[in-house]
All heavy atoms as an XYZ file, in Angstrom:
847
protein
N     -23.747    176.307   -112.732
C     -22.787    177.160   -112.093
C     -23.112    178.644   -112.304
O     -23.205    179.048   -113.504
C     -21.425    176.762   -112.629
C     -20.315    177.563   -112.026
S     -18.785    176.815   -112.530
C     -17.878    177.041   -111.105
N     -23.326    179.397   -111.304
C     -23.652    180.839   -111.478
C     -22.522    181.703   -112.089
O     -21.357    181.426   -111.803
C     -24.031    181.308   -110.096
C     -23.452    180.334   -109.163
C     -23.258    179.050   -109.943
N     -22.872    182.643   -112.886
C     -21.912    183.541   -113.505
C     -21.690    184.735   -112.552
O     -22.548    185.112   -111.840
C     -22.333    184.029   -114.848
C     -22.498    182.923   -115.804
C     -22.905    183.436   -117.215
O     -23.396    184.599   -117.324
N     -22.923    182.575   -118.199
N     -20.445    185.311   -112.739
C     -20.195    186.512   -111.918
C     -20.812    187.723   -112.522
O     -21.163    187.742   -113.704
C     -18.642    186.684   -111.812
O     -18.159    186.917   -113.164
C     -18.000    185.432   -111.179
N     -20.934    188.807   -111.787
C     -21.485    190.068   -112.229
C     -20.612    190.698   -113.245
O     -21.080    191.458   -114.121
C     -21.744    190.981   -111.024
C     -22.935    190.511   -110.202
O     -23.787    189.779   -110.760
O     -23.031    190.859   -109.062
N     -19.326    190.475   -113.124
C     -18.378    191.124   -114.115
C     -18.602    190.638   -115.523
O     -18.527    191.454   -116.433
C     -16.954    190.849   -113.673
C     -16.522    191.599   -112.393
C     -15.091    191.246   -111.969
O     -14.329    190.704   -112.828
O     -14.737    191.560   -110.839
N     -18.849    189.396   -115.740
C     -19.072    188.916   -117.066
C     -20.366    189.447   -117.617
O     -20.500    189.761   -118.805
C     -19.030    187.370   -117.119
O     -20.118    186.909   -116.389
N     -21.402    189.651   -116.816
C     -22.626    190.223   -117.256
C     -22.475    191.715   -117.619
O     -22.997    192.164   -118.604
C     -23.709    190.100   -116.159
C     -24.175    188.687   -115.964
C     -25.257    188.607   -114.948
N     -25.632    187.273   -114.681
C     -26.341    186.816   -113.700
N     -26.741    187.708   -112.845
N     -26.628    185.536   -113.594
N     -21.650    192.438   -116.815
C     -21.376    193.813   -117.100
C     -20.631    193.964   -118.455
O     -20.943    194.860   -119.240
C     -20.559    194.432   -115.971
C     -21.402    194.645   -114.726
O     -22.641    194.643   -114.851
O     -20.787    194.762   -113.590
N     -19.676    193.023   -118.660
C     -18.930    193.090   -119.850
C     -19.818    192.765   -121.119
O     -19.749    193.461   -122.164
C     -17.777    192.103   -119.915
C     -16.588    192.545   -118.931
C     -15.605    191.501   -118.781
O     -15.706    190.466   -119.583
O     -14.649    191.640   -117.914
N     -20.740    191.819   -120.919
C     -21.714    191.449   -121.982
C     -22.624    192.609   -122.272
O     -22.937    192.884   -123.402
C     -22.476    190.215   -121.565
N     -23.121    193.333   -121.244
C     -23.986    194.499   -121.408
C     -23.240    195.582   -122.179
O     -23.770    196.291   -123.117
C     -24.507    194.924   -120.090
C     -25.622    194.183   -119.555
C     -25.996    194.698   -118.127
C     -26.878    194.194   -120.410
N     -21.946    195.843   -121.756
C     -21.166    196.903   -122.445
C     -20.931    196.538   -123.971
O     -21.028    197.392   -124.818
C     -19.859    197.093   -121.772
C     -19.939    197.770   -120.417
C     -18.559    197.891   -119.772
C     -18.735    198.483   -118.366
N     -17.429    198.526   -117.603
N     -20.643    195.235   -124.185
C     -20.468    194.831   -125.553
C     -21.810    194.924   -126.346
O     -21.778    195.502   -127.487
C     -20.047    193.329   -125.575
O     -20.081    192.909   -126.904
N     -22.911    194.665   -125.771
C     -24.224    194.779   -126.467
C     -24.529    196.259   -126.670
O     -25.042    196.602   -127.761
C     -25.283    194.145   -125.564
C     -26.681    194.175   -126.181
C     -26.698    193.352   -127.467
C     -27.700    193.544   -125.196
N     -24.213    197.143   -125.723
C     -24.458    198.553   -125.912
C     -23.577    199.073   -127.061
O     -24.010    199.920   -127.836
C     -24.168    199.318   -124.637
C     -25.259    199.139   -123.570
O     -26.443    198.882   -123.987
O     -25.010    199.394   -122.362
N     -22.383    198.619   -127.111
C     -21.444    199.112   -128.185
C     -21.904    198.591   -129.556
O     -21.928    199.382   -130.550
C     -20.016    198.643   -127.921
N     -22.396    197.389   -129.647
C     -22.920    196.944   -130.949
C     -24.178    197.615   -131.308
O     -24.450    197.924   -132.492
C     -23.160    195.434   -130.808
C     -21.874    194.583   -130.854
C     -22.082    193.146   -130.958
N     -22.853    192.625   -129.780
C     -23.457    191.462   -129.688
N     -23.391    190.675   -130.707
N     -24.111    191.117   -128.595
N     -25.046    197.921   -130.301
C     -26.275    198.608   -130.643
C     -25.977    200.059   -131.089
O     -26.630    200.579   -131.996
C     -27.183    198.648   -129.362
C     -28.447    199.400   -129.504
C     -29.341    198.778   -130.562
C     -29.214    199.451   -128.148
N     -25.083    200.747   -130.446
C     -24.649    202.066   -130.868
C     -24.117    202.027   -132.245
O     -24.330    202.982   -133.059
C     -23.667    202.674   -129.874
N     -23.243    201.090   -132.586
C     -22.709    200.908   -133.975
C     -23.792    200.741   -134.972
O     -23.825    201.274   -136.042
C     -21.646    199.839   -133.985
N     -24.788    199.903   -134.615
C     -25.915    199.646   -135.581
C     -26.784    200.878   -135.829
O     -27.097    201.190   -136.930
C     -26.754    198.543   -135.049
C     -27.953    198.240   -135.773
C     -27.959    197.593   -137.030
C     -29.221    198.680   -135.320
C     -29.103    197.367   -137.791
C     -30.338    198.456   -136.120
C     -30.300    197.738   -137.289
N     -27.042    201.607   -134.707
C     -27.860    202.792   -134.840
C     -27.017    203.848   -135.640
O     -27.661    204.655   -136.418
C     -28.236    203.354   -133.509
C     -29.300    202.453   -132.893
C     -29.644    202.984   -131.443
O     -28.927    203.882   -130.863
O     -30.624    202.481   -130.888
N     -25.766    203.949   -135.404
C     -24.964    204.953   -136.146
C     -24.949    204.640   -137.646
O     -24.976    205.545   -138.464
C     -23.529    204.987   -135.588
N     -24.885    203.325   -138.019
C     -24.885    202.991   -139.400
C     -26.254    203.168   -140.027
O     -26.390    203.454   -141.205
C     -24.449    201.513   -139.483
C     -24.351    200.945   -140.905
C     -23.717    199.607   -141.088
C     -24.418    198.592   -140.240
N     -23.961    197.258   -140.531
N     -27.307    203.032   -139.243
C     -28.718    203.100   -139.775
C     -29.120    204.514   -139.953
O     -29.915    204.771   -140.874
C     -29.582    202.412   -138.786
C     -30.944    202.116   -139.347
C     -31.686    201.179   -138.527
N     -33.033    201.054   -138.975
C     -34.093    200.960   -138.338
N     -33.960    200.932   -136.929
N     -35.304    200.866   -138.818
N     -28.739    205.465   -139.149
C     -29.088    206.784   -139.301
C     -28.459    207.464   -140.498
O     -27.315    207.202   -140.817
C     -28.815    207.709   -138.033
O     -27.436    207.630   -137.795
C     -29.620    207.125   -136.794
N     -29.094    208.387   -141.202
C     -28.526    209.046   -142.332
C     -27.352    209.919   -141.919
O     -27.277    210.493   -140.831
C     -29.613    209.883   -142.969
C     -30.735    209.952   -141.927
C     -30.470    208.807   -140.984
N     -26.385    210.030   -142.781
C     -25.155    210.788   -142.530
C     -25.479    212.344   -142.350
O     -24.905    212.963   -141.531
C     -24.100    210.585   -143.550
C     -23.695    209.146   -143.666
C     -23.029    208.678   -142.416
C     -22.613    207.228   -142.566
N     -22.809    206.369   -141.514
N     -26.337    212.822   -143.247
C     -26.707    214.186   -143.119
C     -28.156    214.395   -143.656
O     -28.650    213.501   -144.374
C     -25.848    215.044   -143.944
O     -25.977    214.757   -145.290
N     -28.806    215.393   -143.203
C     -30.125    215.643   -143.630
C     -30.241    216.499   -144.928
O     -31.292    216.876   -145.320
N     -29.097    216.682   -145.562
C     -29.098    217.510   -146.772
C     -29.900    216.852   -147.868
O     -30.686    217.504   -148.543
C     -27.633    217.777   -147.203
C     -27.627    218.473   -148.580
C     -26.919    218.552   -146.125
N     -29.769    215.576   -148.067
C     -30.512    214.881   -149.130
C     -32.007    214.891   -148.850
O     -32.814    215.102   -149.778
C     -29.984    213.402   -149.207
N     -32.388    214.717   -147.577
C     -33.772    214.845   -147.223
C     -34.338    216.160   -147.532
O     -35.394    216.363   -147.996
C     -34.007    214.402   -145.766
O     -33.417    213.128   -145.584
C     -35.412    214.347   -145.436
N     -33.587    217.209   -147.148
C     -34.052    218.624   -147.346
C     -34.150    218.888   -148.849
O     -35.073    219.567   -149.253
C     -33.146    219.560   -146.705
C     -33.195    219.496   -145.206
C     -32.205    220.428   -144.511
O     -31.362    220.992   -145.166
N     -32.270    220.522   -143.155
N     -33.243    218.396   -149.642
C     -33.220    218.606   -151.049
C     -34.401    217.905   -151.695
O     -35.065    218.461   -152.590
C     -31.925    218.091   -151.638
C     -31.809    218.441   -153.124
C     -30.424    218.086   -153.621
N     -30.039    216.765   -153.294
C     -28.777    216.389   -153.007
N     -27.793    217.308   -152.970
N     -28.485    215.110   -152.688
N     -34.732    216.746   -151.225
C     -35.869    215.982   -151.713
C     -37.202    216.684   -151.366
O     -38.142    216.794   -152.137
C     -35.939    214.563   -151.255
N     -37.276    217.164   -150.146
C     -38.486    217.932   -149.749
C     -38.628    219.208   -150.566
O     -39.734    219.562   -150.998
C     -38.359    218.310   -148.221
C     -38.731    217.113   -147.362
S     -38.636    217.507   -145.636
C     -39.613    218.973   -145.449
N     -37.558    219.881   -150.815
C     -37.614    221.073   -151.657
C     -38.046    220.756   -153.073
O     -38.870    221.504   -153.652
N     -37.620    219.662   -153.624
C     -37.992    219.302   -154.948
C     -39.494    218.907   -154.940
O     -40.172    219.274   -155.885
C     -37.195    218.127   -155.387
C     -37.308    217.822   -156.861
C     -36.690    218.909   -157.694
O     -35.746    219.636   -157.282
N     -37.117    219.001   -158.936
N     -39.979    218.260   -153.929
C     -41.403    217.982   -153.784
C     -42.266    219.212   -153.730
O     -43.305    219.267   -154.395
N     -41.809    220.198   -152.947
C     -42.618    221.455   -152.886
C     -42.600    222.176   -154.250
O     -43.511    222.777   -154.572
C     -42.093    222.353   -151.818
C     -42.402    221.885   -150.368
C     -41.498    221.740   -149.375
C     -43.736    221.665   -150.115
C     -41.872    221.393   -148.150
C     -44.128    221.221   -148.824
C     -43.164    221.122   -147.776
O     -43.555    220.732   -146.601
N     -41.439    222.047   -154.948
C     -41.336    222.624   -156.292
C     -42.375    221.995   -157.262
O     -43.043    222.712   -158.011
C     -39.957    222.469   -156.856
C     -39.777    223.042   -158.165
C     -38.389    222.929   -158.748
N     -38.379    223.146   -160.096
C     -37.661    222.415   -160.934
N     -36.869    221.509   -160.545
N     -37.679    222.671   -162.234
N     -42.462    220.654   -157.225
C     -43.463    220.014   -158.067
C     -44.841    220.414   -157.699
O     -45.667    220.588   -158.513
C     -43.227    218.491   -157.984
C     -42.001    217.942   -158.573
C     -41.368    216.861   -158.051
C     -41.454    218.608   -159.688
C     -40.178    216.400   -158.577
C     -40.209    218.129   -160.148
C     -39.569    217.045   -159.636
N     -45.112    220.484   -156.412
C     -46.459    220.885   -155.935
C     -46.772    222.277   -156.402
O     -47.904    222.630   -156.909
C     -46.527    220.788   -154.411
C     -47.862    221.278   -153.769
C     -48.938    220.280   -154.173
C     -47.734    221.291   -152.264
N     -45.782    223.183   -156.368
C     -45.992    224.503   -156.848
C     -46.259    224.569   -158.347
O     -47.121    225.340   -158.848
N     -45.544    223.788   -159.094
C     -45.784    223.724   -160.554
C     -47.143    223.213   -160.846
O     -47.769    223.811   -161.706
C     -44.742    222.714   -161.209
C     -43.342    223.288   -161.213
C     -42.317    222.324   -161.759
O     -42.655    221.139   -161.995
O     -41.218    222.794   -161.982
N     -47.656    222.172   -160.131
C     -48.978    221.710   -160.434
C     -50.049    222.691   -160.068
O     -50.934    223.038   -160.849
C     -49.222    220.328   -159.730
C     -50.701    219.890   -159.843
C     -48.263    219.300   -160.328
N     -49.986    223.228   -158.866
C     -50.993    224.175   -158.434
C     -50.922    225.471   -159.289
O     -51.913    226.055   -159.678
C     -50.807    224.520   -156.905
C     -51.687    225.699   -156.484
C     -51.092    223.279   -156.088
N     -49.710    225.925   -159.543
C     -49.563    227.148   -160.387
C     -50.070    226.949   -161.823
O     -50.720    227.831   -162.349
N     -49.878    225.776   -162.336
C     -50.374    225.501   -163.696
C     -51.870    225.501   -163.720
O     -52.505    226.027   -164.663
N     -52.497    224.853   -162.782
C     -53.969    224.853   -162.677
C     -54.528    226.215   -162.474
O     -55.471    226.588   -163.184
C     -54.426    223.826   -161.580
C     -55.900    223.905   -161.346
C     -54.052    222.389   -161.937
N     -54.047    226.931   -161.525
C     -54.505    228.309   -161.304
C     -54.243    229.187   -162.461
O     -55.083    230.085   -162.777
C     -53.896    228.827   -160.039
C     -54.333    228.179   -158.718
C     -53.656    228.784   -157.498
C     -55.830    228.225   -158.543
N     -53.093    229.057   -163.107
C     -52.808    229.850   -164.286
C     -53.723    229.543   -165.402
O     -54.184    230.490   -166.136
N     -54.037    228.308   -165.627
C     -55.023    227.925   -166.676
C     -56.423    228.479   -166.364
O     -57.131    228.930   -167.229
N     -56.792    228.420   -165.097
C     -58.037    228.957   -164.719
C     -58.099    230.489   -164.943
O     -59.088    231.012   -165.454
C     -58.373    228.677   -163.217
C     -58.931    227.266   -162.878
C     -58.997    227.124   -161.430
C     -60.282    227.094   -163.543
N     -56.991    231.169   -164.614
C     -56.950    232.597   -164.817
C     -56.983    233.025   -166.334
O     -57.761    233.934   -166.668
N     -56.238    232.230   -167.155
C     -56.361    232.536   -168.573
C     -57.729    232.202   -169.112
O     -58.262    232.961   -170.067
C     -55.251    231.809   -169.353
C     -53.860    232.471   -169.263
C     -52.795    231.674   -168.804
C     -53.721    233.812   -169.548
C     -51.572    232.280   -168.673
C     -52.423    234.378   -169.465
C     -51.408    233.641   -169.047
N     -58.340    231.157   -168.656
C     -59.683    230.800   -169.116
C     -60.667    231.856   -168.750
O     -61.535    232.210   -169.489
N     -60.599    232.357   -167.538
C     -61.525    233.393   -167.025
C     -61.310    234.713   -167.853
O     -62.212    235.397   -168.274
C     -61.217    233.621   -165.565
C     -62.054    234.840   -165.059
C     -63.325    234.845   -164.707
C     -61.566    236.150   -164.817
N     -63.755    236.113   -164.273
C     -62.595    236.947   -164.434
C     -60.327    236.806   -165.070
C     -62.451    238.259   -164.116
C     -60.188    238.140   -164.764
C     -61.286    238.845   -164.366
N     -59.996    235.018   -168.125
C     -59.700    236.115   -168.915
C     -60.268    236.058   -170.320
O     -60.855    236.968   -170.851
C     -58.210    236.384   -168.943
C     -57.658    237.630   -169.572
C     -58.141    238.916   -168.683
C     -56.129    237.686   -169.684
N     -60.089    234.839   -170.909
C     -60.704    234.625   -172.243
C     -62.183    234.698   -172.251
O     -62.831    235.330   -173.129
C     -60.237    233.198   -172.776
C     -60.753    232.894   -174.133
C     -60.144    233.413   -175.223
C     -61.846    232.015   -174.270
C     -60.593    233.125   -176.499
C     -62.331    231.689   -175.492
C     -61.689    232.246   -176.665
N     -62.818    234.187   -171.192
C     -64.325    234.261   -171.074
C     -64.762    235.756   -170.950
O     -65.793    236.095   -171.526
C     -64.777    233.493   -169.851
C     -64.927    232.043   -170.155
O     -65.099    231.725   -171.267
O     -65.022    231.261   -169.134
N     -63.994    236.575   -170.214
C     -64.415    237.936   -169.976
C     -64.334    238.737   -171.281
O     -65.112    239.677   -171.489
C     -63.626    238.573   -168.864
O     -62.277    238.701   -169.279
N     -63.429    238.422   -172.149
C     -63.241    239.200   -173.418
C     -64.155    238.582   -174.526
O     -64.743    239.279   -175.345
C     -61.836    239.194   -173.884
C     -60.971    240.150   -173.098
C     -59.874    239.708   -172.375
C     -61.342    241.542   -173.079
C     -59.113    240.598   -171.633
C     -60.480    242.451   -172.349
C     -59.403    241.950   -171.574
N     -64.209    237.275   -174.613
C     -64.994    236.633   -175.756
C     -66.478    236.298   -175.381
O     -67.161    235.898   -176.236
C     -64.234    235.353   -176.152
N     -66.817    236.523   -174.078
C     -68.201    236.249   -173.628
C     -68.654    234.756   -173.957
O     -69.681    234.567   -174.518
C     -69.208    237.281   -174.253
C     -68.818    238.635   -173.853
N     -68.845    239.138   -172.565
C     -68.378    239.635   -174.644
C     -68.468    240.449   -172.638
N     -68.152    240.730   -173.852
N     -67.732    233.805   -173.575
C     -68.078    232.425   -173.883
C     -68.089    231.606   -172.618
O     -67.806    230.450   -172.586
C     -66.861    231.816   -174.760
O     -65.681    231.947   -174.064
C     -66.809    232.436   -176.097
N     -68.584    232.236   -171.531
C     -68.571    231.590   -170.228
C     -69.392    230.264   -170.319
O     -70.378    230.217   -171.026
C     -69.220    232.465   -169.201
N     -69.047    229.305   -169.697
C     -67.961    228.770   -168.918
C     -66.924    227.959   -169.792
O     -66.058    227.276   -169.188
C     -68.696    227.831   -167.990
C     -69.777    227.231   -168.743
C     -70.186    228.382   -169.649
N     -67.031    228.072   -171.102
C     -66.214    227.183   -171.945
C     -64.709    227.620   -171.823
O     -63.836    226.762   -171.845
C     -66.664    227.228   -173.385
C     -68.063    226.636   -173.510
C     -69.109    227.425   -173.855
C     -68.265    225.349   -173.240
C     -70.414    226.985   -174.011
C     -69.561    224.783   -173.355
C     -70.613    225.568   -173.742
N     -64.413    228.893   -171.762
C     -63.013    229.307   -171.610
C     -62.497    228.868   -170.291
O     -61.270    228.496   -170.209
N     -63.226    228.959   -169.244
C     -62.845    228.549   -167.933
C     -62.518    227.009   -167.866
O     -61.479    226.616   -167.321
C     -63.795    228.888   -166.883
C     -63.462    228.885   -165.437
C     -62.332    229.884   -165.206
C     -64.651    229.166   -164.609
N     -63.389    226.228   -168.442
C     -63.200    224.820   -168.497
C     -61.976    224.466   -169.366
O     -61.175    223.585   -168.944
C     -64.445    224.119   -168.986
C     -65.598    224.263   -167.970
C     -64.171    222.570   -169.222
C     -66.941    223.868   -168.471
N     -61.828    225.073   -170.548
C     -60.738    224.831   -171.405
C     -59.485    225.273   -170.765
O     -58.394    224.509   -170.844
N     -59.442    226.342   -170.094
C     -58.239    226.815   -169.396
C     -57.811    225.934   -168.283
O     -56.671    225.615   -168.051
N     -58.801    225.377   -167.581
C     -58.522    224.397   -166.478
C     -57.915    223.159   -167.092
O     -56.951    222.644   -166.545
C     -59.824    224.069   -165.742
C     -59.751    222.992   -164.697
C     -58.890    223.429   -163.515
C     -61.110    222.565   -164.234
N     -58.427    222.649   -168.142
C     -57.929    221.399   -168.731
C     -56.521    221.631   -169.324
O     -55.650    220.773   -169.110
C     -58.855    220.940   -169.841
C     -60.227    220.390   -169.339
C     -61.059    220.052   -170.545
C     -60.095    219.184   -168.403
N     -56.339    222.765   -169.926
C     -54.995    223.055   -170.447
C     -53.970    223.275   -169.364
O     -52.849    222.737   -169.369
C     -55.028    224.328   -171.377
C     -55.803    223.972   -172.639
C     -53.645    224.822   -171.727
C     -56.110    225.141   -173.500
N     -54.440    223.935   -168.274
C     -53.534    224.138   -167.124
C     -53.108    222.757   -166.449
O     -51.973    222.596   -166.075
N     -54.084    221.888   -166.320
C     -53.800    220.629   -165.701
C     -52.803    219.847   -166.580
O     -51.874    219.208   -166.152
C     -55.102    219.805   -165.460
C     -54.806    218.358   -165.164
C     -55.958    220.412   -164.374
N     -53.081    219.827   -167.858
C     -52.251    219.053   -168.792
C     -50.829    219.575   -168.788
O     -49.814    218.836   -168.753
N     -50.662    220.925   -168.927
C     -49.300    221.505   -168.993
C     -48.644    221.352   -167.671
O     -47.382    221.017   -167.655
C     -49.448    222.959   -169.369
C     -48.040    223.685   -169.149
C     -49.914    223.106   -170.797
N     -49.292    221.486   -166.507
C     -48.584    221.386   -165.249
C     -48.233    219.927   -164.996
O     -47.127    219.654   -164.414
C     -49.436    221.907   -164.090
O     -50.626    221.162   -164.021
N     -48.999    218.985   -165.397
C     -48.658    217.553   -165.236
C     -47.465    217.238   -166.140
O     -46.544    216.573   -165.613
C     -49.866    216.728   -165.600
O     -50.954    217.043   -164.790
C     -49.502    215.227   -165.450
N     -47.461    217.699   -167.295
C     -46.302    217.441   -168.245
C     -45.036    218.018   -167.606
O     -43.980    217.353   -167.599
C     -46.575    218.085   -169.600
C     -45.443    218.038   -170.508
C     -45.031    216.804   -171.089
C     -44.629    219.179   -170.788
C     -43.911    216.753   -171.935
C     -43.569    219.130   -171.582
C     -43.184    217.914   -172.214
N     -45.063    219.262   -167.160
C     -43.929    219.925   -166.605
C     -43.397    219.231   -165.325
O     -42.199    219.002   -165.100
C     -44.176    221.376   -166.319
C     -43.081    222.051   -165.487
C     -44.324    222.148   -167.624
N     -44.382    218.761   -164.482
C     -43.984    218.103   -163.219
C     -43.358    216.739   -163.482
O     -42.409    216.315   -162.894
C     -45.167    217.956   -162.335
N     -43.958    215.997   -164.512
C     -43.373    214.668   -164.823
C     -41.985    214.816   -165.441
O     -41.044    214.068   -165.082
C     -44.341    213.902   -165.672
C     -45.540    213.489   -164.868
C     -43.679    212.669   -166.285
C     -46.631    212.862   -165.654
N     -41.837    215.756   -166.315
C     -40.537    216.009   -166.935
C     -39.463    216.411   -165.888
O     -38.426    215.865   -165.893
C     -40.669    217.095   -167.960
C     -39.347    217.201   -168.812
C     -39.466    218.316   -169.873
N     -39.573    219.567   -169.103
C     -39.910    220.696   -169.629
N     -40.225    220.870   -170.906
N     -39.907    221.804   -168.903
N     -39.850    217.263   -164.954
C     -38.932    217.665   -163.942
C     -38.597    216.510   -162.922
O     -37.478    216.383   -162.531
N     -39.542    215.735   -162.609
C     -39.335    214.553   -161.718
C     -38.412    213.546   -162.414
O     -37.481    213.006   -161.745
C     -40.673    213.905   -161.366
N     -38.577    213.353   -163.728
C     -37.688    212.462   -164.363
C     -36.258    212.938   -164.448
O     -35.293    212.169   -164.191
N     -36.096    214.177   -164.709
C     -34.738    214.799   -164.741
C     -34.116    214.751   -163.318
O     -32.921    214.431   -163.193
C     -34.821    216.267   -165.235
N     -34.902    215.008   -162.292
C     -34.379    215.036   -160.957
C     -34.009    213.595   -160.545
O     -32.998    213.377   -159.934
C     -35.401    215.549   -159.925
C     -34.959    215.596   -158.576
C     -33.987    216.404   -157.969
C     -35.362    214.702   -157.528
N     -33.825    216.151   -156.688
C     -34.636    215.045   -156.336
C     -36.305    213.660   -157.465
C     -34.859    214.363   -155.161
C     -36.438    212.971   -156.218
C     -35.682    213.366   -155.100
N     -34.863    212.615   -160.826
C     -34.543    211.213   -160.542
C     -33.262    210.780   -161.302
O     -32.486    210.021   -160.714
C     -35.717    210.388   -160.916
N     -33.060    211.158   -162.465
C     -31.944    210.783   -163.204
C     -30.621    211.415   -162.631
O     -29.656    210.705   -162.426
C     -32.003    211.316   -164.675
C     -30.853    210.889   -165.573
C     -30.995    211.407   -166.909
C     -29.796    211.048   -167.777
N     -29.843    211.572   -169.123
N     -30.719    212.653   -162.208
C     -29.479    213.199   -161.575
C     -29.218    212.609   -160.199
O     -28.068    212.385   -159.827
C     -29.582    214.759   -161.441
O     -30.799    215.087   -160.667
C     -29.670    215.392   -162.796
N     -30.297    212.326   -159.423
C     -30.098    211.736   -158.102
C     -29.524    210.313   -158.270
O     -28.694    209.888   -157.489
C     -31.463    211.685   -157.319
C     -31.784    213.030   -156.740
C     -30.849    213.528   -155.695
O     -30.477    212.701   -154.824
O     -30.425    214.675   -155.789
N     -30.001    209.538   -159.213
C     -29.472    208.145   -159.401
C     -28.045    208.170   -159.850
O     -27.270    207.267   -159.517
C     -30.344    207.319   -160.388
O     -30.230    207.885   -161.692
N     -27.651    209.144   -160.605
C     -26.271    209.232   -161.111
C     -25.302    209.667   -159.953
O     -24.210    209.260   -159.884
C     -26.159    210.247   -162.200
C     -26.773    209.816   -163.527
C     -26.706    210.837   -164.582
O     -26.368    211.995   -164.276
O     -27.128    210.537   -165.753
N     -25.820    210.488   -159.002
C     -24.962    210.987   -157.950
C     -24.906    210.067   -156.734
O     -23.904    209.957   -156.037
C     -25.340    212.354   -157.476
O     -26.704    212.334   -157.018
C     -25.232    213.406   -158.578
N     -26.021    209.281   -156.441
C     -26.027    208.531   -155.208
C     -25.887    206.980   -155.450
O     -25.438    206.324   -154.499
C     -27.414    208.733   -154.521
O     -28.478    208.364   -155.316
C     -27.521    210.233   -154.067
N     -26.297    206.467   -156.589
C     -26.243    204.994   -156.811
C     -24.810    204.574   -157.064
O     -24.094    205.257   -157.699
C     -27.151    204.666   -157.931
N     -24.446    203.351   -156.617
C     -23.178    202.825   -156.916
C     -23.128    202.475   -158.406
O     -24.132    202.089   -158.979
C     -23.050    201.546   -156.043
C     -24.462    201.248   -155.738
C     -25.233    202.502   -155.738
N     -21.995    202.615   -158.988
C     -21.814    202.293   -160.407
C     -21.833    200.777   -160.573
O     -21.235    199.994   -159.719
C     -20.455    202.850   -160.928
C     -20.366    204.320   -160.730
C     -21.443    205.086   -161.491
C     -21.237    206.567   -161.360
N     -22.497    207.199   -161.394
N     -22.502    200.261   -161.628
C     -22.523    198.811   -161.853
C     -21.202    198.289   -162.288
O     -20.346    198.902   -162.841
C     -23.545    198.699   -162.921
C     -23.547    199.936   -163.661
C     -23.221    200.982   -162.656
N     -20.961    197.021   -161.937
C     -19.727    196.336   -162.303
C     -19.922    195.803   -163.669
O     -20.824    195.007   -163.974
C     -19.464    195.232   -161.366
C     -18.099    194.563   -161.603
O     -17.289    195.140   -162.239
O     -17.930    193.355   -161.131
N     -19.068    196.230   -164.624
C     -19.228    195.810   -166.055
C     -18.080    194.928   -166.534
O     -17.733    194.916   -167.629
C     -19.342    197.031   -166.943
C     -20.629    197.798   -166.689
C     -18.126    197.946   -166.715
N     -17.533    194.191   -165.592
C     -16.442    193.301   -166.005
C     -16.969    192.122   -166.743
O     -18.091    191.679   -166.559
C     -15.644    192.796   -164.723
O     -16.598    192.146   -163.881
C     -14.980    193.987   -164.009
N     -16.173    191.573   -167.581
C     -16.551    190.451   -168.437
C     -16.425    189.200   -167.607
O     -15.321    188.837   -167.183
C     -15.776    190.367   -169.672
C     -16.192    189.350   -170.667
O     -17.395    188.906   -170.536
O     -15.466    188.925   -171.537
N     -17.525    188.466   -167.408
C     -17.502    187.318   -166.505
C     -17.704    186.024   -167.274
O     -18.038    184.984   -166.718
C     -18.627    187.410   -165.440
C     -18.368    188.563   -164.527
C     -19.416    188.604   -163.407
C     -19.202    189.890   -162.682
N     -19.140    189.927   -161.381
N     -17.533    186.127   -168.566
C     -17.630    184.847   -169.355
C     -16.315    184.093   -169.458
O     -15.296    184.729   -169.350
C     -18.157    185.240   -170.798
O     -17.140    186.018   -171.377
C     -19.466    185.894   -170.746
N     -16.427    182.838   -169.526
C     -15.233    181.959   -169.591
C     -15.011    181.715   -171.111
O     -15.792    181.012   -171.762
C     -15.451    180.663   -168.817
C     -15.468    180.933   -167.375
O     -14.900    181.901   -166.927
O     -16.147    180.115   -166.674
N     -13.956    182.268   -171.663
C     -13.629    181.985   -173.058
C     -12.452    181.101   -173.209
O     -11.534    181.076   -172.476
C     -13.350    183.347   -173.765
C     -14.589    184.182   -173.932
O     -15.628    183.538   -174.185
O     -14.484    185.394   -173.815
């Protein structure tokens, strides 16, 4: 038995409404969190690049005064990489901790044992 066009139209409208509700639930509420995460990523990148370049600069400066080329440059590079990595990891850990405290749901700590 063939169906009428009205029931098909109603089914399409219902499907469109469910699809719109699904897309609304799936899209982020605001781009603020994404922008904040991107800013934090650029900050970490700046810390790493700045640490390496700063170490190279101090190594070059040490070489120019102590006439120990290339050992000061190599030492400054290694020190810069180490310090910038340490600072970036420490900052990422602190940022992850604050983000998890603000965005994650709190765990349920009710006692579920039968006594």
